CHARMM-style PDB file with segment names, atoms N, HN, CA, C and O in Angstrom:
ATOM      1  N   MET     1     124.083  91.104  79.803  1.00  0.00      PROA
ATOM      2  CA  MET     1     122.783  91.010  80.431  1.00  0.00      PROA
ATOM      3  C   MET     1     122.818  90.337  81.799  1.00  0.00      PROA
ATOM      4  O   MET     1     121.989  90.656  82.651  1.00  0.00      PROA
ATOM      5  N   PRO     2     123.760  89.405  82.038  1.00  0.00      PROA
ATOM      6  CA  PRO     2     123.764  88.769  83.359  1.00  0.00      PROA
ATOM      7  C   PRO     2     123.995  89.768  84.490  1.00  0.00      PROA
ATOM      8  O   PRO     2     123.472  89.587  85.590  1.00  0.00      PROA
ATOM      9  N   GLY     3     124.769  90.817  84.233  1.00  0.00      PROA
ATOM     10  HN  GLY     3     125.194  90.965  83.340  1.00  0.00      PROA
ATOM     11  CA  GLY     3     124.996  91.848  85.255  1.00  0.00      PROA
ATOM     12  C   GLY     3     123.719  92.611  85.561  1.00  0.00      PROA
ATOM     13  O   GLY     3     123.459  92.962  86.711  1.00  0.00      PROA
ATOM     14  N   LEU     4     122.925  92.867  84.534  1.00  0.00      PROA
ATOM     15  HN  LEU     4     123.136  92.581  83.599  1.00  0.00      PROA
ATOM     16  CA  LEU     4     121.653  93.564  84.719  1.00  0.00      PROA
ATOM     17  C   LEU     4     120.701  92.727  85.565  1.00  0.00      PROA
ATOM     18  O   LEU     4     120.039  93.237  86.469  1.00  0.00      PROA
ATOM     19  N   TRP     5     120.645  91.427  85.254  1.00  0.00      PROA
ATOM     20  HN  TRP     5     121.183  91.013  84.520  1.00  0.00      PROA
ATOM     21  CA  TRP     5     119.763  90.548  86.032  1.00  0.00      PROA
ATOM     22  C   TRP     5     120.209  90.441  87.481  1.00  0.00      PROA
ATOM     23  O   TRP     5     119.368  90.343  88.375  1.00  0.00      PROA
ATOM     24  N   ARG     6     121.512  90.457  87.733  1.00  0.00      PROA
ATOM     25  HN  ARG     6     122.195  90.536  87.007  1.00  0.00      PROA
ATOM     26  CA  ARG     6     122.001  90.427  89.118  1.00  0.00      PROA
ATOM     27  C   ARG     6     121.552  91.660  89.878  1.00  0.00      PROA
ATOM     28  O   ARG     6     121.169  91.567  91.044  1.00  0.00      PROA
ATOM     29  N   LYS     7     121.597  92.816  89.228  1.00  0.00      PROA
ATOM     30  HN  LYS     7     121.909  92.891  88.280  1.00  0.00      PROA
ATOM     31  CA  LYS     7     121.147  94.054  89.874  1.00  0.00      PROA
ATOM     32  C   LYS     7     119.654  93.998  90.166  1.00  0.00      PROA
ATOM     33  O   LYS     7     119.207  94.403  91.239  1.00  0.00      PROA
ATOM     34  N   ILE     8     118.891  93.496  89.208  1.00  0.00      PROA
ATOM     35  HN  ILE     8     119.254  93.167  88.336  1.00  0.00      PROA
ATOM     36  CA  ILE     8     117.435  93.382  89.404  1.00  0.00      PROA
ATOM     37  C   ILE     8     117.132  92.431  90.557  1.00  0.00      PROA
ATOM     38  O   ILE     8     116.302  92.727  91.416  1.00  0.00      PROA
ATOM     39  N   GLU     9     117.809  91.294  90.568  1.00  0.00      PROA
ATOM     40  HN  GLU     9     118.483  91.053  89.871  1.00  0.00      PROA
ATOM     41  CA  GLU     9     117.585  90.311  91.629  1.00  0.00      PROA
ATOM     42  C   GLU     9     118.024  90.862  92.985  1.00  0.00      PROA
ATOM     43  O   GLU     9     117.396  90.579  94.005  1.00  0.00      PROA
ATOM     44  N   ALA    10     119.095  91.644  92.996  1.00  0.00      PROA
ATOM     45  HN  ALA    10     119.605  91.875  92.167  1.00  0.00      PROA
ATOM     46  CA  ALA    10     119.565  92.232  94.255  1.00  0.00      PROA
ATOM     47  C   ALA    10     118.520  93.199  94.815  1.00  0.00      PROA
ATOM     48  O   ALA    10     118.253  93.198  96.016  1.00  0.00      PROA
ATOM     49  N   ARG    11     117.933  94.020  93.949  1.00  0.00      PROA
ATOM     50  HN  ARG    11     118.150  94.020  92.973  1.00  0.00      PROA
ATOM     51  CA  ARG    11     116.891  94.951  94.387  1.00  0.00      PROA
ATOM     52  C   ARG    11     115.661  94.194  94.889  1.00  0.00      PROA
ATOM     53  O   ARG    11     115.064  94.562  95.901  1.00  0.00      PROA
ATOM     54  N   ARG    12     115.291  93.135  94.172  1.00  0.00      PROA
ATOM     55  HN  ARG    12     115.775  92.836  93.350  1.00  0.00      PROA
ATOM     56  CA  ARG    12     114.136  92.341  94.586  1.00  0.00      PROA
ATOM     57  C   ARG    12     114.391  91.696  95.950  1.00  0.00      PROA
ATOM     58  O   ARG    12     113.507  91.665  96.806  1.00  0.00      PROA
ATOM     59  N   ALA    13     115.594  91.189  96.138  1.00  0.00      PROA
ATOM     60  HN  ALA    13     116.312  91.214  95.442  1.00  0.00      PROA
ATOM     61  CA  ALA    13     115.934  90.538  97.408  1.00  0.00      PROA
ATOM     62  C   ALA    13     115.885  91.559  98.546  1.00  0.00      PROA
ATOM     63  O   ALA    13     115.393  91.260  99.634  1.00  0.00      PROA
ATOM     64  N   PHE    14     116.395  92.758  98.290  1.00  0.00      PROA
ATOM     65  HN  PHE    14     116.795  93.001  97.406  1.00  0.00      PROA
ATOM     66  CA  PHE    14     116.386  93.814  99.312  1.00  0.00      PROA
ATOM     67  C   PHE    14     114.950  94.200  99.651  1.00  0.00      PROA
ATOM     68  O   PHE    14     114.598  94.311 100.825  1.00  0.00      PROA
ATOM     69  N   ALA    15     114.123  94.405  98.635  1.00  0.00      PROA
ATOM     70  HN  ALA    15     114.409  94.315  97.681  1.00  0.00      PROA
ATOM     71  CA  ALA    15     112.722  94.777  98.870  1.00  0.00      PROA
ATOM     72  C   ALA    15     111.985  93.644  99.564  1.00  0.00      PROA
ATOM     73  O   ALA    15     111.160  93.885 100.445  1.00  0.00      PROA
ATOM     74  N   PHE    16     112.277  92.412  99.173  1.00  0.00      PROA
ATOM     75  HN  PHE    16     112.948  92.216  98.457  1.00  0.00      PROA
ATOM     76  CA  PHE    16     111.624  91.259  99.792  1.00  0.00      PROA
ATOM     77  C   PHE    16     111.989  91.170 101.279  1.00  0.00      PROA
ATOM     78  O   PHE    16     111.136  90.859 102.111  1.00  0.00      PROA
ATOM     79  N   THR    17     113.246  91.441 101.607  1.00  0.00      PROA
ATOM     80  HN  THR    17     113.938  91.694 100.931  1.00  0.00      PROA
ATOM     81  CA  THR    17     113.685  91.414 103.004  1.00  0.00      PROA
ATOM     82  C   THR    17     112.935  92.453 103.829  1.00  0.00      PROA
ATOM     83  O   THR    17     112.453  92.158 104.923  1.00  0.00      PROA
ATOM     84  N   TRP    18     112.838  93.665 103.301  1.00  0.00      PROA
ATOM     85  HN  TRP    18     113.229  93.904 102.412  1.00  0.00      PROA
ATOM     86  CA  TRP    18     112.124  94.725 104.029  1.00  0.00      PROA
ATOM     87  C   TRP    18     110.632  94.419 104.144  1.00  0.00      PROA
ATOM     88  O   TRP    18     110.016  94.704 105.172  1.00  0.00      PROA
ATOM     89  N   ARG    19     110.055  93.843 103.099  1.00  0.00      PROA
ATOM     90  HN  ARG    19     110.555  93.612 102.264  1.00  0.00      PROA
ATOM     91  CA  ARG    19     108.637  93.490 103.142  1.00  0.00      PROA
ATOM     92  C   ARG    19     108.385  92.443 104.217  1.00  0.00      PROA
ATOM     93  O   ARG    19     107.424  92.550 104.978  1.00  0.00      PROA
ATOM     94  N   ARG    20     109.251  91.427 104.282  1.00  0.00      PROA
ATOM     95  HN  ARG    20     110.032  91.340 103.664  1.00  0.00      PROA
ATOM     96  CA  ARG    20     109.095  90.384 105.298  1.00  0.00      PROA
ATOM     97  C   ARG    20     109.248  90.964 106.696  1.00  0.00      PROA
ATOM     98  O   ARG    20     108.507  90.596 107.608  1.00  0.00      PROA
ATOM     99  N   LEU    21     110.203  91.866 106.869  1.00  0.00      PROA
ATOM    100  HN  LEU    21     110.805  92.165 106.128  1.00  0.00      PROA
ATOM    101  CA  LEU    21     110.406  92.507 108.163  1.00  0.00      PROA
ATOM    102  C   LEU    21     109.177  93.330 108.554  1.00  0.00      PROA
ATOM    103  O   LEU    21     108.723  93.259 109.696  1.00  0.00      PROA
ATOM    104  N   ALA    22     108.643  94.102 107.623  1.00  0.00      PROA
ATOM    105  HN  ALA    22     109.011  94.160 106.695  1.00  0.00      PROA
ATOM    106  CA  ALA    22     107.462  94.921 107.895  1.00  0.00      PROA
ATOM    107  C   ALA    22     106.256  94.048 108.225  1.00  0.00      PROA
ATOM    108  O   ALA    22     105.493  94.362 109.138  1.00  0.00      PROA
ATOM    109  N   GLN    23     106.082  92.958 107.489  1.00  0.00      PROA
ATOM    110  HN  GLN    23     106.701  92.703 106.746  1.00  0.00      PROA
ATOM    111  CA  GLN    23     104.966  92.058 107.778  1.00  0.00      PROA
ATOM    112  C   GLN    23     105.112  91.428 109.162  1.00  0.00      PROA
ATOM    113  O   GLN    23     104.122  91.244 109.870  1.00  0.00      PROA
ATOM    114  N   GLY    24     106.317  91.106 109.536  1.00  0.00      PROA
ATOM    115  HN  GLY    24     107.121  91.256 108.960  1.00  0.00      PROA
ATOM    116  CA  GLY    24     106.559  90.551 110.871  1.00  0.00      PROA
ATOM    117  C   GLY    24     106.236  91.546 111.965  1.00  0.00      PROA
ATOM    118  O   GLY    24     105.638  91.189 112.980  1.00  0.00      PROA
ATOM    119  N   ILE    25     106.631  92.796 111.762  1.00  0.00      PROA
ATOM    120  HN  ILE    25     107.117  93.085 110.937  1.00  0.00      PROA
ATOM    121  CA  ILE    25     106.355  93.835 112.751  1.00  0.00      PROA
ATOM    122  C   ILE    25     104.850  94.079 112.869  1.00  0.00      PROA
ATOM    123  O   ILE    25     104.335  94.219 113.978  1.00  0.00      PROA
ATOM    124  N   VAL    26     104.146  94.130 111.750  1.00  0.00      PROA
ATOM    125  HN  VAL    26     104.564  94.016 110.849  1.00  0.00      PROA
ATOM    126  CA  VAL    26     102.699  94.333 111.766  1.00  0.00      PROA
ATOM    127  C   VAL    26     102.010  93.161 112.456  1.00  0.00      PROA
ATOM    128  O   VAL    26     101.081  93.363 113.237  1.00  0.00      PROA
ATOM    129  N   THR    27     102.448  91.958 112.179  1.00  0.00      PROA
ATOM    130  HN  THR    27     103.202  91.793 111.544  1.00  0.00      PROA
ATOM    131  CA  THR    27     101.866  90.780 112.822  1.00  0.00      PROA
ATOM    132  C   THR    27     102.102  90.809 114.326  1.00  0.00      PROA
ATOM    133  O   THR    27     101.195  90.511 115.102  1.00  0.00      PROA
ATOM    134  N   ALA    28     103.306  91.164 114.740  1.00  0.00      PROA
ATOM    135  HN  ALA    28     104.043  91.406 114.109  1.00  0.00      PROA
ATOM    136  CA  ALA    28     103.619  91.252 116.166  1.00  0.00      PROA
ATOM    137  C   ALA    28     102.778  92.324 116.846  1.00  0.00      PROA
ATOM    138  O   ALA    28     102.308  92.119 117.965  1.00  0.00      PROA
ATOM    139  N   ALA    29     102.582  93.462 116.190  1.00  0.00      PROA
ATOM    140  HN  ALA    29     102.964  93.629 115.281  1.00  0.00      PROA
ATOM    141  CA  ALA    29     101.768  94.533 116.759  1.00  0.00      PROA
ATOM    142  C   ALA    29     100.310  94.100 116.887  1.00  0.00      PROA
ATOM    143  O   ALA    29      99.653  94.410 117.881  1.00  0.00      PROA
ATOM    144  N   ALA    30      99.805  93.387 115.887  1.00  0.00      PROA
ATOM    145  HN  ALA    30     100.339  93.135 115.079  1.00  0.00      PROA
ATOM    146  CA  ALA    30      98.420  92.906 115.955  1.00  0.00      PROA
ATOM    147  C   ALA    30      98.254  91.900 117.087  1.00  0.00      PROA
ATOM    148  O   ALA    30      97.268  91.952 117.823  1.00  0.00      PROA
ATOM    149  N   LEU    31      99.205  90.989 117.232  1.00  0.00      PROA
ATOM    150  HN  LEU    31     100.006  90.947 116.634  1.00  0.00      PROA
ATOM    151  CA  LEU    31      99.129  90.021 118.325  1.00  0.00      PROA
ATOM    152  C   LEU    31      99.246  90.693 119.685  1.00  0.00      PROA
ATOM    153  O   LEU    31      98.555  90.309 120.628  1.00  0.00      PROA
ATOM    154  N   ALA    32     100.115  91.694 119.795  1.00  0.00      PROA
ATOM    155  HN  ALA    32     100.677  92.007 119.029  1.00  0.00      PROA
ATOM    156  CA  ALA    32     100.251  92.425 121.057  1.00  0.00      PROA
ATOM    157  C   ALA    32      98.957  93.160 121.396  1.00  0.00      PROA
ATOM    158  O   ALA    32      98.542  93.172 122.554  1.00  0.00      PROA
ATOM    159  N   SER    33      98.320  93.768 120.411  1.00  0.00      PROA
ATOM    160  HN  SER    33      98.657  93.758 119.469  1.00  0.00      PROA
ATOM    161  CA  SER    33      97.054  94.459 120.642  1.00  0.00      PROA
ATOM    162  C   SER    33      95.972  93.487 121.089  1.00  0.00      PROA
ATOM    163  O   SER    33      95.206  93.777 122.008  1.00  0.00      PROA
ATOM    164  N   LEU    34      95.917  92.355 120.445  1.00  0.00      PROA
ATOM    165  HN  LEU    34      96.539  92.120 119.698  1.00  0.00      PROA
ATOM    166  CA  LEU    34      94.939  91.337 120.811  1.00  0.00      PROA
ATOM    167  C   LEU    34      95.191  90.829 122.230  1.00  0.00      PROA
ATOM    168  O   LEU    34      94.251  90.667 123.009  1.00  0.00      PROA
ATOM    169  N   ALA    35      96.440  90.581 122.561  1.00  0.00      PROA
ATOM    170  HN  ALA    35      97.203  90.712 121.929  1.00  0.00      PROA
ATOM    171  CA  ALA    35      96.781  90.101 123.902  1.00  0.00      PROA
ATOM    172  C   ALA    35      96.427  91.142 124.967  1.00  0.00      PROA
ATOM    173  O   ALA    35      95.908  90.791 126.026  1.00  0.00      PROA
ATOM    174  N   MET    36      96.702  92.409 124.693  1.00  0.00      PROA
ATOM    175  HN  MET    36      97.124  92.694 123.833  1.00  0.00      PROA
ATOM    176  CA  MET    36      96.357  93.460 125.653  1.00  0.00      PROA
ATOM    177  C   MET    36      94.846  93.576 125.817  1.00  0.00      PROA
ATOM    178  O   MET    36      94.353  93.790 126.924  1.00  0.00      PROA
ATOM    179  N   GLY    37      94.118  93.437 124.726  1.00  0.00      PROA
ATOM    180  HN  GLY    37      94.518  93.263 123.826  1.00  0.00      PROA
ATOM    181  CA  GLY    37      92.665  93.493 124.801  1.00  0.00      PROA
ATOM    182  C   GLY    37      92.095  92.369 125.642  1.00  0.00      PROA
ATOM    183  O   GLY    37      91.191  92.586 126.449  1.00  0.00      PROA
ATOM    184  N   VAL    38      92.621  91.168 125.458  1.00  0.00      PROA
ATOM    185  HN  VAL    38      93.356  90.991 124.803  1.00  0.00      PROA
ATOM    186  CA  VAL    38      92.165  90.021 126.254  1.00  0.00      PROA
ATOM    187  C   VAL    38      92.534  90.222 127.716  1.00  0.00      PROA
ATOM    188  O   VAL    38      91.731  89.929 128.602  1.00  0.00      PROA
ATOM    189  N   TYR    39      93.725  90.713 127.976  1.00  0.00      PROA
ATOM    190  HN  TYR    39      94.377  90.951 127.256  1.00  0.00      PROA
ATOM    191  CA  TYR    39      94.160  90.942 129.355  1.00  0.00      PROA
ATOM    192  C   TYR    39      93.300  92.004 130.034  1.00  0.00      PROA
ATOM    193  O   TYR    39      92.866  91.819 131.171  1.00  0.00      PROA
ATOM    194  N   LEU    40      93.054  93.110 129.343  1.00  0.00      PROA
ATOM    195  HN  LEU    40      93.407  93.260 128.419  1.00  0.00      PROA
ATOM    196  CA  LEU    40      92.282  94.195 129.941  1.00  0.00      PROA
ATOM    197  C   LEU    40      90.816  93.827 130.109  1.00  0.00      PROA
ATOM    198  O   LEU    40      90.129  94.401 130.955  1.00  0.00      PROA
ATOM    199  N   LYS    41      90.331  92.887 129.324  1.00  0.00      PROA
ATOM    200  HN  LYS    41      90.889  92.421 128.637  1.00  0.00      PROA
ATOM    201  CA  LYS    41      88.948  92.430 129.463  1.00  0.00      PROA
ATOM    202  C   LYS    41      88.750  91.744 130.809  1.00  0.00      PROA
ATOM    203  O   LYS    41      87.682  91.856 131.411  1.00  0.00      PROA
ATOM    204  N   GLY    42      89.771  91.036 131.282  1.00  0.00      PROA
ATOM    205  HN  GLY    42      90.638  90.946 130.792  1.00  0.00      PROA
ATOM    206  CA  GLY    42      89.666  90.300 132.534  1.00  0.00      PROA
ATOM    207  C   GLY    42      90.040  91.101 133.769  1.00  0.00      PROA
ATOM    208  O   GLY    42      89.759  90.662 134.885  1.00  0.00      PROA
ATOM    209  N   VAL    43      90.658  92.249 133.610  1.00  0.00      PROA
ATOM    210  HN  VAL    43      90.886  92.606 132.704  1.00  0.00      PROA
ATOM    211  CA  VAL    43      91.080  93.060 134.744  1.00  0.00      PROA
ATOM    212  C   VAL    43      89.874  93.793 135.318  1.00  0.00      PROA
ATOM    213  O   VAL    43      89.060  94.343 134.576  1.00  0.00      PROA
ATOM    214  N   SER    44      89.767  93.794 136.637  1.00  0.00      PROA
ATOM    215  HN  SER    44      90.429  93.347 137.239  1.00  0.00      PROA
ATOM    216  CA  SER    44      88.651  94.508 137.265  1.00  0.00      PROA
ATOM    217  C   SER    44      88.872  96.015 137.137  1.00  0.00      PROA
ATOM    218  O   SER    44      90.014  96.475 137.112  1.00  0.00      PROA
ATOM    219  N   PRO    45      87.789  96.779 137.055  1.00  0.00      PROA
ATOM    220  CA  PRO    45      87.949  98.229 136.901  1.00  0.00      PROA
ATOM    221  C   PRO    45      88.548  98.855 138.161  1.00  0.00      PROA
ATOM    222  O   PRO    45      88.452  98.305 139.257  1.00  0.00      PROA
ATOM    223  N   ALA    46      89.150  99.987 137.977  1.00  0.00      PROA
ATOM    224  HN  ALA    46      89.229 100.434 137.086  1.00  0.00      PROA
ATOM    225  CA  ALA    46      89.761 100.702 139.093  1.00  0.00      PROA
ATOM    226  C   ALA    46      88.669 101.178 140.051  1.00  0.00      PROA
ATOM    227  O   ALA    46      87.556 101.475 139.616  1.00  0.00      PROA
ATOM    228  N   PRO    47      88.970 101.252 141.337  1.00  0.00      PROA
ATOM    229  CA  PRO    47      87.967 101.749 142.273  1.00  0.00      PROA
ATOM    230  C   PRO    47      87.656 103.219 141.971  1.00  0.00      PROA
ATOM    231  O   PRO    47      88.504 103.941 141.447  1.00  0.00      PROA
ATOM    232  N   PRO    48      86.453 103.651 142.297  1.00  0.00      PROA
ATOM    233  CA  PRO    48      86.099 105.044 141.988  1.00  0.00      PROA
ATOM    234  C   PRO    48      86.957 106.022 142.787  1.00  0.00      PROA
ATOM    235  O   PRO    48      87.396 105.725 143.898  1.00  0.00      PROA
ATOM    236  N   THR    49      87.182 107.174 142.205  1.00  0.00      PROA
ATOM    237  HN  THR    49      86.825 107.415 141.302  1.00  0.00      PROA
ATOM    238  CA  THR    49      87.959 108.200 142.883  1.00  0.00      PROA
ATOM    239  C   THR    49      87.095 108.880 143.935  1.00  0.00      PROA
ATOM    240  O   THR    49      85.887 108.653 144.003  1.00  0.00      PROA
ATOM    241  N   TYR    50      87.714 109.698 144.740  1.00  0.00      PROA
ATOM    242  HN  TYR    50      88.695 109.882 144.685  1.00  0.00      PROA
ATOM    243  CA  TYR    50      86.989 110.411 145.788  1.00  0.00      PROA
ATOM    244  C   TYR    50      85.898 111.293 145.191  1.00  0.00      PROA
ATOM    245  O   TYR    50      84.781 111.339 145.707  1.00  0.00      PROA
ATOM    246  N   LEU    51      86.219 111.991 144.109  1.00  0.00      PROA
ATOM    247  HN  LEU    51      87.126 111.954 143.690  1.00  0.00      PROA
ATOM    248  CA  LEU    51      85.229 112.879 143.497  1.00  0.00      PROA
ATOM    249  C   LEU    51      84.060 112.108 142.903  1.00  0.00      PROA
ATOM    250  O   LEU    51      82.917 112.558 142.984  1.00  0.00      PROA
ATOM    251  N   GLU    52      84.331 110.953 142.307  1.00  0.00      PROA
ATOM    252  HN  GLU    52      85.260 110.587 142.241  1.00  0.00      PROA
ATOM    253  CA  GLU    52      83.246 110.140 141.759  1.00  0.00      PROA
ATOM    254  C   GLU    52      82.331 109.626 142.869  1.00  0.00      PROA
ATOM    255  O   GLU    52      81.110 109.602 142.711  1.00  0.00      PROA
ATOM    256  N   THR    53      82.921 109.218 143.984  1.00  0.00      PROA
ATOM    257  HN  THR    53      83.912 109.238 144.112  1.00  0.00      PROA
ATOM    258  CA  THR    53      82.129 108.752 145.116  1.00  0.00      PROA
ATOM    259  C   THR    53      81.305 109.892 145.691  1.00  0.00      PROA
ATOM    260  O   THR    53      80.131 109.714 146.015  1.00  0.00      PROA
ATOM    261  N   LEU    54      81.911 111.047 145.816  1.00  0.00      PROA
ATOM    262  HN  LEU    54      82.865 111.192 145.553  1.00  0.00      PROA
ATOM    263  CA  LEU    54      81.210 112.209 146.352  1.00  0.00      PROA
ATOM    264  C   LEU    54      80.060 112.628 145.436  1.00  0.00      PROA
ATOM    265  O   LEU    54      78.977 112.952 145.923  1.00  0.00      PROA
ATOM    266  N   ALA    55      80.274 112.627 144.137  1.00  0.00      PROA
ATOM    267  HN  ALA    55      81.154 112.363 143.741  1.00  0.00      PROA
ATOM    268  CA  ALA    55      79.230 112.996 143.191  1.00  0.00      PROA
ATOM    269  C   ALA    55      78.086 111.984 143.212  1.00  0.00      PROA
ATOM    270  O   ALA    55      76.924 112.362 143.062  1.00  0.00      PROA
ATOM    271  N   ALA    56      78.400 110.722 143.393  1.00  0.00      PROA
ATOM    272  HN  ALA    56      79.344 110.415 143.515  1.00  0.00      PROA
ATOM    273  CA  ALA    56      77.360 109.692 143.424  1.00  0.00      PROA
ATOM    274  C   ALA    56      76.516 109.781 144.690  1.00  0.00      PROA
ATOM    275  O   ALA    56      75.355 109.373 144.692  1.00  0.00      PROA
ATOM    276  N   SER    57      77.090 110.310 145.762  1.00  0.00      PROA
ATOM    277  HN  SER    57      78.034 110.641 145.760  1.00  0.00      PROA
ATOM    278  CA  SER    57      76.353 110.374 147.020  1.00  0.00      PROA
ATOM    279  C   SER    57      75.484 111.625 147.127  1.00  0.00      PROA
ATOM    280  O   SER    57      74.677 111.730 148.050  1.00  0.00      PROA
ATOM    281  N   GLN    58      75.630 112.560 146.218  1.00  0.00      PROA
ATOM    282  HN  GLN    58      76.286 112.474 145.468  1.00  0.00      PROA
ATOM    283  CA  GLN    58      74.851 113.791 146.263  1.00  0.00      PROA
ATOM    284  C   GLN    58      73.414 113.527 145.836  1.00  0.00      PROA
ATOM    285  O   GLN    58      73.167 112.812 144.865  1.00  0.00      PROA
ATOM    286  N   VAL    59      72.488 114.097 146.552  1.00  0.00      PROA
ATOM    287  HN  VAL    59      72.689 114.678 147.341  1.00  0.00      PROA
ATOM    288  CA  VAL    59      71.075 113.996 146.201  1.00  0.00      PROA
ATOM    289  C   VAL    59      70.779 115.091 145.180  1.00  0.00      PROA
ATOM    290  O   VAL    59      71.192 116.235 145.373  1.00  0.00      PROA
ATOM    291  N   PRO    60      70.083 114.769 144.114  1.00  0.00      PROA
ATOM    292  CA  PRO    60      69.741 115.814 143.149  1.00  0.00      PROA
ATOM    293  C   PRO    60      68.935 116.938 143.801  1.00  0.00      PROA
ATOM    294  O   PRO    60      68.164 116.701 144.732  1.00  0.00      PROA
ATOM    295  N   ASP    61      69.117 118.144 143.313  1.00  0.00      PROA
ATOM    296  HN  ASP    61      69.742 118.337 142.557  1.00  0.00      PROA
ATOM    297  CA  ASP    61      68.452 119.309 143.908  1.00  0.00      PROA
ATOM    298  C   ASP    61      66.939 119.177 143.901  1.00  0.00      PROA
ATOM    299  O   ASP    61      66.274 119.600 144.846  1.00  0.00      PROA
ATOM    300  N   SER    62      66.398 118.603 142.858  1.00  0.00      PROA
ATOM    301  HN  SER    62      66.938 118.259 142.090  1.00  0.00      PROA
ATOM    302  CA  SER    62      64.942 118.524 142.776  1.00  0.00      PROA
ATOM    303  C   SER    62      64.377 117.642 143.889  1.00  0.00      PROA
ATOM    304  O   SER    62      63.311 117.944 144.425  1.00  0.00      PROA
ATOM    305  N   LEU    63      65.066 116.566 144.243  1.00  0.00      PROA
ATOM    306  HN  LEU    63      65.932 116.321 143.807  1.00  0.00      PROA
ATOM    307  CA  LEU    63      64.598 115.721 145.332  1.00  0.00      PROA
ATOM    308  C   LEU    63      64.748 116.426 146.670  1.00  0.00      PROA
ATOM    309  O   LEU    63      63.878 116.311 147.533  1.00  0.00      PROA
ATOM    310  N   ALA    64      65.841 117.152 146.847  1.00  0.00      PROA
ATOM    311  HN  ALA    64      66.548 117.245 146.146  1.00  0.00      PROA
ATOM    312  CA  ALA    64      66.047 117.886 148.095  1.00  0.00      PROA
ATOM    313  C   ALA    64      64.960 118.943 148.261  1.00  0.00      PROA
ATOM    314  O   ALA    64      64.428 119.118 149.357  1.00  0.00      PROA
ATOM    315  N   ASP    65      64.628 119.642 147.187  1.00  0.00      PROA
ATOM    316  HN  ASP    65      65.061 119.499 146.297  1.00  0.00      PROA
ATOM    317  CA  ASP    65      63.574 120.657 147.252  1.00  0.00      PROA
ATOM    318  C   ASP    65      62.236 120.025 147.608  1.00  0.00      PROA
ATOM    319  O   ASP    65      61.472 120.593 148.388  1.00  0.00      PROA
ATOM    320  N   THR    66      61.947 118.870 147.053  1.00  0.00      PROA
ATOM    321  HN  THR    66      62.567 118.408 146.419  1.00  0.00      PROA
ATOM    322  CA  THR    66      60.695 118.178 147.333  1.00  0.00      PROA
ATOM    323  C   THR    66      60.618 117.787 148.799  1.00  0.00      PROA
ATOM    324  O   THR    66      59.567 117.930 149.423  1.00  0.00      PROA
ATOM    325  N   GLU    67      61.719 117.294 149.355  1.00  0.00      PROA
ATOM    326  HN  GLU    67      62.573 117.177 148.848  1.00  0.00      PROA
ATOM    327  CA  GLU    67      61.735 116.903 150.764  1.00  0.00      PROA
ATOM    328  C   GLU    67      61.550 118.115 151.669  1.00  0.00      PROA
ATOM    329  O   GLU    67      60.867 118.026 152.690  1.00  0.00      PROA
ATOM    330  N   ILE    68      62.144 119.232 151.310  1.00  0.00      PROA
ATOM    331  HN  ILE    68      62.699 119.304 150.481  1.00  0.00      PROA
ATOM    332  CA  ILE    68      61.994 120.452 152.115  1.00  0.00      PROA
ATOM    333  C   ILE    68      60.546 120.917 152.088  1.00  0.00      PROA
ATOM    334  O   ILE    68      59.989 121.274 153.126  1.00  0.00      PROA
ATOM    335  N   ILE    69      59.936 120.915 150.918  1.00  0.00      PROA
ATOM    336  HN  ILE    69      60.388 120.625 150.075  1.00  0.00      PROA
ATOM    337  CA  ILE    69      58.539 121.357 150.801  1.00  0.00      PROA
ATOM    338  C   ILE    69      57.629 120.432 151.604  1.00  0.00      PROA
ATOM    339  O   ILE    69      56.708 120.902 152.272  1.00  0.00      PROA
ATOM    340  N   GLN    70      57.874 119.133 151.549  1.00  0.00      PROA
ATOM    341  HN  GLN    70      58.623 118.751 151.007  1.00  0.00      PROA
ATOM    342  CA  GLN    70      57.086 118.186 152.318  1.00  0.00      PROA
ATOM    343  C   GLN    70      57.265 118.424 153.815  1.00  0.00      PROA
ATOM    344  O   GLN    70      56.296 118.363 154.572  1.00  0.00      PROA
ATOM    345  N   ALA    71      58.480 118.692 154.240  1.00  0.00      PROA
ATOM    346  HN  ALA    71      59.267 118.742 153.625  1.00  0.00      PROA
ATOM    347  CA  ALA    71      58.728 118.937 155.663  1.00  0.00      PROA
ATOM    348  C   ALA    71      58.049 120.217 156.112  1.00  0.00      PROA
ATOM    349  O   ALA    71      57.497 120.267 157.211  1.00  0.00      PROA
ATOM    350  N   VAL    72      58.078 121.243 155.294  1.00  0.00      PROA
ATOM    351  HN  VAL    72      58.526 121.203 154.401  1.00  0.00      PROA
ATOM    352  CA  VAL    72      57.421 122.508 155.654  1.00  0.00      PROA
ATOM    353  C   VAL    72      55.919 122.299 155.721  1.00  0.00      PROA
ATOM    354  O   VAL    72      55.267 122.795 156.640  1.00  0.00      PROA
ATOM    355  N   ASN    73      55.360 121.574 154.766  1.00  0.00      PROA
ATOM    356  HN  ASN    73      55.889 121.170 154.019  1.00  0.00      PROA
ATOM    357  CA  ASN    73      53.925 121.317 154.759  1.00  0.00      PROA
ATOM    358  C   ASN    73      53.500 120.482 155.966  1.00  0.00      PROA
ATOM    359  O   ASN    73      52.431 120.721 156.529  1.00  0.00      PROA
ATOM    360  N   GLU    74      54.302 119.524 156.367  1.00  0.00      PROA
ATOM    361  HN  GLU    74      55.170 119.329 155.909  1.00  0.00      PROA
ATOM    362  CA  GLU    74      53.960 118.724 157.538  1.00  0.00      PROA
ATOM    363  C   GLU    74      54.007 119.534 158.814  1.00  0.00      PROA
ATOM    364  O   GLU    74      53.190 119.340 159.714  1.00  0.00      PROA
ATOM    365  N   ASN    75      54.978 120.457 158.893  1.00  0.00      PROA
ATOM    366  HN  ASN    75      55.642 120.615 158.161  1.00  0.00      PROA
ATOM    367  CA  ASN    75      55.097 121.305 160.078  1.00  0.00      PROA
ATOM    368  C   ASN    75      53.987 122.346 160.147  1.00  0.00      PROA
ATOM    369  O   ASN    75      53.568 122.739 161.236  1.00  0.00      PROA
ATOM    370  N   SER    76      53.527 122.779 159.029  1.00  0.00      PROA
ATOM    371  HN  SER    76      53.867 122.460 158.145  1.00  0.00      PROA
ATOM    372  CA  SER    76      52.482 123.824 159.028  1.00  0.00      PROA
ATOM    373  C   SER    76      51.105 123.241 159.307  1.00  0.00      PROA
ATOM    374  O   SER    76      50.185 123.980 159.659  1.00  0.00      PROA
ATOM    375  N   GLN    77      50.945 121.948 159.159  1.00  0.00      PROA
ATOM    376  HN  GLN    77      51.692 121.348 158.873  1.00  0.00      PROA
ATOM    377  CA  GLN    77      49.621 121.368 159.386  1.00  0.00      PROA
ATOM    378  C   GLN    77      49.385 121.088 160.809  1.00  0.00      PROA
ATOM    379  OT1 GLN    77      48.317 120.597 161.173  1.00  0.00      PROA
TER     380      GLN     77
END
């Protein structure tokens, strides 16, 4: 029976080693994620791209149409 118990203990030790390693990796990944989240929270956002700036500067069509109608009405009076 002592040989059987040695085999059982050897398997338990092997599984315990892998479990500890996996727990360490998961803990490290969680800490890395938390650290990246804190870091990215403090970083200023990237400046807008050319297309975003161009889109923001465009006047909506409905306002442009209103201004044209007002200009035509003022000229006709």
